[in-house]
C-alpha positions as CSV (number, residue, x, y, z in Angstrom):
1,M,-25.2,12.6,-18.2
2,S,-28.2,14.3,-17.3
3,T,-28.6,16.3,-14.4
4,G,-29.7,19.9,-14.7
5,S,-33.0,19.1,-16.0
6,T,-33.9,16.3,-14.0
7,G,-32.3,17.3,-10.7
8,R,-29.2,16.1,-8.9
9,V,-30.5,14.4,-5.6
10,R,-29.3,10.9,-7.0
11,W,-25.8,12.3,-7.6
12,V,-25.5,13.6,-3.9
13,I,-26.9,10.2,-2.6
14,V,-24.1,8.4,-4.7
15,G,-21.6,11.0,-3.3
16,M,-22.6,10.0,0.2
17,V,-22.0,6.3,-0.6
18,C,-18.6,7.1,-2.1
19,T,-17.8,9.1,0.9
20,L,-18.5,6.0,3.1
21,T,-16.5,3.9,1.0
22,I,-13.5,6.1,1.2
23,I,-13.8,6.0,5.1
24,N,-14.4,2.1,4.9
25,Y,-11.2,1.8,3.0
26,I,-9.1,4.4,5.4
27,D,-10.2,1.9,8.1
28,R,-9.2,-1.4,6.4
29,Q,-5.9,-0.1,5.2
30,T,-4.7,1.0,8.5
31,L,-3.5,-2.5,9.3
32,S,-1.9,-3.0,6.0
33,V,-0.1,0.3,5.9
34,L,1.1,-0.1,9.5
35,A,1.9,-3.9,9.0
36,P,5.9,-3.5,9.2
37,T,5.5,-1.5,12.3
38,I,2.7,-3.7,13.9
39,R,4.4,-6.8,12.9
40,D,7.6,-5.8,14.8
41,A,5.5,-4.8,17.8
42,F,3.9,-8.3,18.0
43,H,6.8,-10.2,16.6
44,M,4.7,-11.9,13.7
45,S,5.8,-13.5,10.8
46,N,4.2,-13.6,7.4
47,V,2.1,-16.5,8.2
48,S,1.1,-14.9,11.5
49,Y,0.3,-11.7,9.6
50,S,-1.9,-13.6,7.0
51,R,-4.0,-15.3,9.9
52,I,-4.8,-11.7,11.3
53,V,-5.9,-10.4,7.8
54,T,-7.8,-13.6,7.4
55,M,-9.7,-13.0,10.4
56,F,-10.9,-9.7,8.9
57,L,-12.0,-11.8,5.8
58,I,-13.7,-14.4,7.7
59,G,-16.0,-11.9,9.2
60,Y,-16.5,-10.0,5.9
61,T,-17.2,-12.9,4.3
62,V,-19.9,-14.3,6.8
63,S,-21.5,-10.8,7.1
64,Q,-21.5,-10.7,3.2
65,A,-23.6,-14.0,3.3
66,V,-26.3,-12.3,5.4
67,S,-25.8,-8.5,4.9
68,G,-27.3,-8.4,1.3
69,K,-30.5,-10.2,2.6
70,L,-30.6,-8.0,5.7
71,L,-30.4,-4.9,3.6
72,D,-33.2,-6.1,1.3
73,R,-35.2,-6.4,4.2
74,I,-34.4,-3.4,6.4
75,G,-33.9,-1.0,3.7
76,T,-30.5,0.9,2.8
77,R,-31.2,3.9,5.4
78,V,-31.2,1.9,8.3
79,G,-29.1,-0.7,7.0
80,F,-26.0,1.4,6.4
81,M,-26.3,2.9,9.8
82,L,-26.1,-0.5,11.5
83,F,-23.1,-1.7,9.4
84,V,-21.3,1.5,9.7
85,G,-21.9,1.7,13.7
86,I,-20.3,-1.9,13.8
87,W,-17.3,-0.9,11.9
88,T,-16.6,2.4,13.8
89,V,-16.7,0.6,17.0
90,A,-14.4,-2.1,15.8
91,S,-11.9,0.5,14.4
92,M,-11.7,2.4,17.7
93,L,-10.9,-1.1,19.4
94,H,-7.9,-1.9,17.4
95,S,-6.1,1.0,19.2
96,I,-6.1,-0.8,22.5
97,A,-5.0,-4.4,21.1
98,A,-2.6,-5.8,23.5
99,S,-1.6,-8.9,21.4
100,A,-1.9,-10.6,18.0
101,F,-5.0,-12.4,19.1
102,A,-6.9,-9.3,20.3
103,L,-6.0,-7.6,17.1
104,G,-7.3,-10.7,15.3
105,C,-10.7,-10.4,17.2
106,F,-11.0,-6.7,16.5
107,R,-10.2,-7.3,12.8
108,L,-13.1,-10.0,12.7
109,L,-15.4,-7.5,14.0
110,L,-14.4,-4.8,11.6
111,G,-14.9,-7.3,8.9
112,I,-18.5,-8.0,9.9
113,G,-19.4,-4.1,9.7
114,E,-17.5,-3.5,6.5
115,A,-19.0,-6.0,4.5
116,G,-22.4,-4.2,4.4
117,N,-21.0,-1.4,2.4
118,W,-21.0,-3.1,-0.9
119,P,-24.2,-4.8,-1.1
120,G,-25.6,-1.6,0.4
121,A,-24.1,0.6,-2.3
122,A,-25.3,-1.5,-5.0
123,K,-28.8,-1.5,-3.7
124,V,-28.8,2.3,-3.4
125,V,-27.3,2.6,-7.2
126,A,-30.4,0.1,-8.2
127,E,-32.7,2.3,-6.2
128,W,-31.7,5.6,-7.3
129,F,-30.3,5.3,-10.9
130,P,-31.6,4.2,-14.4
131,V,-30.1,1.3,-16.2
132,R,-27.9,3.6,-18.4
133,E,-26.3,5.6,-15.5
134,R,-25.7,2.6,-13.2
135,A,-22.1,1.7,-14.4
136,F,-21.0,5.2,-13.9
137,A,-22.7,5.5,-10.5
138,M,-21.3,2.3,-9.5
139,A,-17.9,3.4,-10.5
140,I,-18.4,6.6,-8.5
141,F,-19.0,4.8,-5.3
142,N,-16.5,1.9,-5.9
143,N,-14.0,5.0,-6.5
144,G,-14.2,5.5,-2.8
145,S,-12.3,2.4,-2.2
146,T,-9.4,3.5,-4.3
147,I,-9.6,7.1,-3.2
148,G,-9.5,5.7,0.3
149,A,-6.6,3.5,-0.5
150,V,-4.8,6.6,-2.0
151,L,-5.3,8.7,1.0
152,A,-4.6,5.9,3.5
153,P,-0.8,5.7,3.4
154,P,0.3,9.4,3.5
155,V,-2.3,10.2,6.0
156,I,-1.9,7.1,8.4
157,V,2.0,7.1,8.2
158,W,1.8,10.7,9.2
159,V,-0.4,9.9,12.2
160,A,1.7,7.0,13.3
161,V,4.9,8.7,13.1
162,T,3.7,11.7,14.8
163,F,1.5,10.2,17.7
164,G,2.1,6.5,17.5
165,W,0.4,3.8,15.4
166,R,-2.5,3.1,17.7
167,Y,-3.8,6.7,17.2
168,A,-4.1,6.0,13.5
169,F,-7.1,3.9,14.0
170,F,-9.3,6.8,15.1
171,I,-9.0,8.5,11.8
172,G,-11.9,6.5,10.0
173,A,-14.0,6.0,13.2
174,G,-14.2,9.8,13.8
175,L,-15.2,10.4,10.1
176,S,-17.6,7.5,10.1
177,L,-19.6,9.1,13.0
178,L,-19.8,12.4,11.3
179,L,-21.3,11.1,8.1
180,M,-23.5,8.8,9.7
181,I,-25.3,11.8,11.2
182,A,-25.6,13.4,7.7
183,W,-27.1,10.1,6.5
184,Y,-29.7,10.1,9.1
185,F,-31.1,13.4,8.1
186,Y,-30.7,13.2,4.4
187,Y,-30.9,9.6,3.0
188,Y,-34.4,8.3,2.1
189,T,-35.5,5.9,-1.0
190,P,-36.7,8.0,-4.0
191,D,-40.4,7.3,-3.2
192,K,-39.9,8.9,0.3
193,H,-37.3,11.7,-0.4
194,P,-38.3,15.1,0.4
195,K,-36.1,17.0,-1.9
196,L,-36.6,14.7,-4.9
197,S,-38.3,16.6,-7.7
198,A,-41.2,14.9,-9.8
199,A,-39.1,15.2,-12.7
200,E,-36.0,13.5,-11.4
201,Y,-38.1,10.6,-10.0
202,E,-39.7,10.2,-13.3
203,Y,-36.3,9.9,-15.0
204,I,-35.1,7.5,-12.5
205,R,-38.5,5.3,-12.8
206,T,-38.5,5.4,-16.4
207,G,-35.0,4.3,-17.0
208,Q,-35.4,1.2,-14.8
209,S,-36.5,-2.2,-15.9
210,P,-40.2,-2.7,-15.7
211,D,-39.8,-5.3,-13.1
212,D,-37.9,-2.9,-11.0
213,D,-40.8,-2.5,-8.6
214,E,-40.0,-1.2,-5.1
215,H,-42.9,-3.2,-3.7
216,G,-42.1,-6.1,-5.9
217,R,-41.8,-9.7,-4.6
218,R,-38.3,-10.9,-3.4
219,R,-37.0,-14.2,-4.7
220,P,-36.5,-16.7,-2.2
221,W,-32.7,-16.7,-1.4
222,A,-32.1,-20.4,-2.4
223,S,-33.6,-19.8,-5.7
224,L,-31.3,-17.5,-6.7
225,F,-28.7,-20.3,-7.2
226,T,-30.8,-21.7,-10.0
227,Y,-29.8,-18.5,-12.1
228,R,-26.6,-18.7,-14.3
229,Q,-26.3,-14.8,-13.9
230,V,-25.6,-15.4,-10.0
231,W,-23.3,-18.3,-11.1
232,A,-21.3,-16.1,-13.6
233,V,-21.0,-13.6,-10.6
234,I,-19.7,-16.2,-8.1
235,A,-17.0,-17.6,-10.5
236,A,-16.0,-14.0,-11.6
237,R,-15.6,-12.7,-8.0
238,F,-14.2,-16.0,-6.8
239,F,-11.3,-15.8,-9.1
240,T,-10.6,-12.1,-9.2
241,D,-11.4,-10.6,-6.0
242,P,-8.2,-12.2,-4.4
243,I,-6.1,-9.9,-6.7
244,W,-7.2,-6.8,-5.0
245,W,-7.2,-8.2,-1.2
246,F,-3.5,-9.2,-2.2
247,L,-2.7,-5.4,-3.0
248,I,-4.4,-3.9,-0.2
249,S,-3.1,-6.4,2.5
250,W,0.4,-7.2,1.1
251,L,1.8,-4.1,-0.7
252,P,3.5,-2.4,2.2
253,N,5.1,-5.9,3.2
254,Y,6.2,-6.4,-0.2
255,L,7.6,-3.1,-0.4
256,K,9.5,-3.4,2.5
257,A,10.7,-7.0,2.3
258,E,11.5,-7.0,-1.3
259,R,12.3,-3.3,-2.3
260,G,13.6,-2.1,0.9
261,F,11.2,0.6,1.5
262,T,11.1,2.4,5.0
263,L,7.6,3.3,6.6
264,E,8.1,6.8,5.5
265,L,8.8,5.6,2.0
266,I,5.8,3.4,1.9
267,G,3.6,6.5,3.0
268,L,5.4,8.5,0.1
269,L,4.8,6.2,-2.7
270,A,2.4,3.2,-1.8
271,W,-0.3,5.4,-2.8
272,I,0.6,5.5,-6.6
273,P,-1.1,2.2,-7.6
274,F,-4.3,3.1,-5.7
275,L,-4.2,6.3,-7.9
276,F,-4.3,4.3,-11.0
277,A,-7.0,1.8,-9.3
278,D,-9.1,5.2,-8.8
279,I,-8.6,6.0,-12.6
280,G,-9.4,2.5,-13.6
281,T,-12.8,2.5,-11.6
282,L,-13.9,5.7,-13.3
283,T,-12.6,4.6,-16.6
284,G,-14.2,1.2,-16.8
285,G,-17.7,2.5,-15.5
286,A,-17.8,5.4,-17.8
287,A,-16.6,3.3,-20.8
288,S,-19.2,0.7,-20.5
289,S,-21.9,3.5,-19.8
290,L,-20.8,5.5,-22.8
291,L,-21.1,2.5,-25.2
292,I,-24.6,2.1,-23.8
293,R,-25.7,5.6,-24.5
294,R,-24.1,5.0,-27.9
295,G,-26.5,2.2,-28.9
296,W,-24.4,-0.7,-27.8
297,T,-26.3,-3.5,-25.8
298,V,-25.7,-4.0,-22.3
299,D,-24.3,-7.3,-23.0
300,A,-21.8,-6.0,-25.6
301,A,-20.8,-2.8,-23.6
302,R,-20.0,-4.8,-20.4
303,K,-18.2,-7.7,-21.9
304,I,-15.6,-5.6,-24.1
305,V,-14.8,-3.6,-21.0
306,L,-14.5,-6.8,-18.8
307,I,-12.2,-8.6,-21.5
308,V,-9.9,-5.6,-22.0
309,S,-9.5,-5.0,-18.0
310,A,-9.0,-8.7,-17.3
311,L,-6.1,-8.8,-19.6
312,M,-4.3,-6.1,-17.9
313,V,-3.6,-7.9,-15.0
314,P,-1.1,-10.5,-16.6
315,A,0.5,-7.7,-18.4
316,G,1.1,-5.9,-15.2
317,V,2.5,-9.0,-13.3
318,V,5.1,-9.5,-16.4
319,A,6.5,-5.9,-15.7
320,I,7.0,-6.7,-11.9
321,V,8.5,-10.2,-11.8
322,T,11.1,-9.5,-14.9
323,T,12.4,-6.2,-13.3
324,G,14.8,-5.0,-10.7
325,S,13.7,-1.5,-10.5
326,S,11.3,-0.3,-7.9
327,A,9.9,2.1,-10.2
328,V,9.0,-0.4,-12.9
329,A,7.6,-2.7,-10.3
330,I,5.4,0.2,-8.8
331,G,4.3,0.8,-12.5
332,G,3.4,-2.9,-13.0
333,I,1.4,-2.8,-9.8
334,S,-0.4,0.1,-10.8
335,V,-1.3,-1.5,-14.1
336,I,-2.8,-4.4,-12.3
337,A,-4.8,-2.3,-9.8
338,F,-6.1,-0.2,-12.9
339,G,-7.1,-3.3,-14.7
340,F,-8.6,-4.9,-11.7
341,Q,-10.8,-1.9,-10.8
342,S,-12.0,-1.2,-14.4
343,W,-13.1,-5.1,-14.1
344,I,-14.9,-4.9,-10.8
345,A,-16.7,-1.7,-11.6
346,N,-18.7,-3.6,-14.4
347,I,-19.0,-6.7,-12.5
348,H,-20.4,-4.9,-9.6
349,T,-23.3,-3.8,-12.0
350,I,-24.3,-7.3,-13.0
351,P,-26.7,-8.0,-10.1
352,S,-28.6,-4.6,-11.1
353,D,-28.4,-5.5,-14.7
354,C,-29.9,-8.9,-14.3
355,F,-32.2,-8.8,-11.4
356,P,-35.0,-6.4,-10.0
357,K,-34.0,-4.2,-7.1
358,Q,-35.3,-6.1,-4.4
359,D,-33.0,-8.9,-5.2
360,V,-30.0,-6.9,-5.8
361,G,-28.6,-6.8,-2.4
362,A,-29.0,-10.8,-1.9
363,V,-27.2,-11.4,-5.3
364,F,-24.3,-9.0,-4.7
365,G,-24.1,-10.5,-1.0
366,I,-23.5,-14.0,-2.6
367,G,-21.0,-12.9,-4.9
368,G,-19.3,-11.1,-2.0
369,T,-19.4,-14.4,0.0
370,A,-17.6,-16.3,-2.9
371,A,-15.1,-13.3,-3.3
372,G,-14.4,-13.6,0.8
373,I,-14.0,-17.3,0.8
374,A,-11.5,-17.3,-1.9
375,S,-9.7,-14.0,-0.8
376,A,-9.2,-15.6,2.7
377,L,-7.7,-18.9,1.5
378,F,-5.4,-17.0,-0.8
379,T,-4.3,-14.7,1.9
380,L,-3.4,-17.8,3.9
381,L,-1.5,-19.3,1.0
382,V,0.4,-15.9,0.5
383,G,1.5,-16.1,3.9
384,Y,2.9,-19.5,3.4
385,I,4.5,-19.0,0.0
386,V,6.4,-15.7,1.0
387,D,7.8,-17.2,4.3
388,H,9.2,-20.3,2.3
389,F,9.8,-18.7,-1.1
390,S,9.3,-15.1,-2.5
391,Y,6.6,-13.0,-3.9
392,T,7.3,-14.1,-7.4
393,P,4.9,-17.2,-7.2
394,V,2.3,-15.1,-5.8
395,Y,2.4,-12.6,-8.7
396,I,2.2,-15.5,-11.3
397,M,-0.9,-16.7,-9.5
398,V,-2.3,-13.3,-9.6
399,G,-1.6,-13.0,-13.2
400,L,-3.5,-16.0,-14.0
401,M,-6.5,-15.1,-11.9
402,G,-7.6,-12.1,-14.3
403,P,-8.1,-14.4,-17.6
404,I,-9.4,-17.5,-15.5
405,G,-11.9,-15.0,-14.0
406,A,-12.9,-13.5,-17.3
407,G,-13.1,-16.8,-19.3
408,L,-15.4,-18.5,-16.6
409,F,-17.7,-15.4,-16.4
410,L,-18.1,-15.4,-20.0
411,L,-18.8,-19.3,-20.3
412,I,-21.3,-19.3,-17.5
413,M,-23.2,-16.1,-18.3
414,R,-23.4,-16.5,-22.1
415,R,-25.6,-13.2,-22.5
416,I,-26.1,-10.5,-19.9
417,E,-29.8,-10.2,-19.5
418,R,-32.7,-9.7,-17.0
419,V,-34.0,-12.9,-15.3
420,P,-37.6,-13.7,-16.0
421,E,-40.1,-11.5,-14.1
422,L,-41.5,-13.4,-11.0
423,R,-44.9,-14.0,-11.3
424,S,-47.3,-14.0,-8.4
């Protein structure tokens, strides 16, 4: 990885985005980690809890539909400040929720704010990194989601046990405010950044596709749906993103209901699958980047990592549904988390692999919208299935999602390649 001779500003930038993503996940995980306690406080069934989670996903999905396009227009510097500001306010409001309805409304607002993080981060990576470094850079920022998920259980449980569950919602909000101050003073695009050396700027520019022009024309939003690359991203995220949302929204509930975990034990052990997710993110991104540097085409490198990653999901499910051991079950969940994050680290690079940077945010937002719709529907289905049956049918469905998503992606995409240049 070239850094010393060309400069390190781009790595500082992606480090800031990674930190934002960590905070983003601490914010959204607070409800999940405390779900057993909050459900008791508001007397919620699994179906009722699924509706609260779905409120977040509705806000997230609606925001995904517009956030990418908005970020393409207003830029990443202002765009991040807008969306982080929304989610910071929403997080603090959770602490005053007096009913399940109010909690659902605040989750809706939180989803609207947090949705901007992913298309914004994808756009930052497209702006700041040459093609050969993008998967690894994407893995670094996406690693923030798993780091946040690792930190959330022990930190949130400690605050909740020590001070009360309402105070836990101030953890992410306070950190968001501090980082946005740093973002305001440090973040600019490469063509305007005062600390970027000429050598690093040239390294970034020469490593990007010829049509990655900062001042190039954006494609009309509706016209993006005429490209098979967009439909491949839609299919991949529609069938696989619910896997991750299930893990982050239902794991503490599963551990309590099926494995008999207390809140303290959840705080002690629920971070383990997310540590493996963390490793999976870095492994998946680094593996495809390494193969590209060794001469593989982008198409071949991305596909081999995607296929192996998708097949890990059903392998983990088999371990979970066939064991009575809590340790083996956590191991199986860890395999699912590793495989999914390795998969998604590469799926997240597809918009920048296939489109010029001025269209990346919009394409990413379209994929995120598909992911949000599928995840909302699956969340409601999980609540019903768990109330009427058990978690076993849910895990079987999760096991099928990985191969289905991979199969459809490969079928629709055919070859991972750049779209034709948009002519004036």
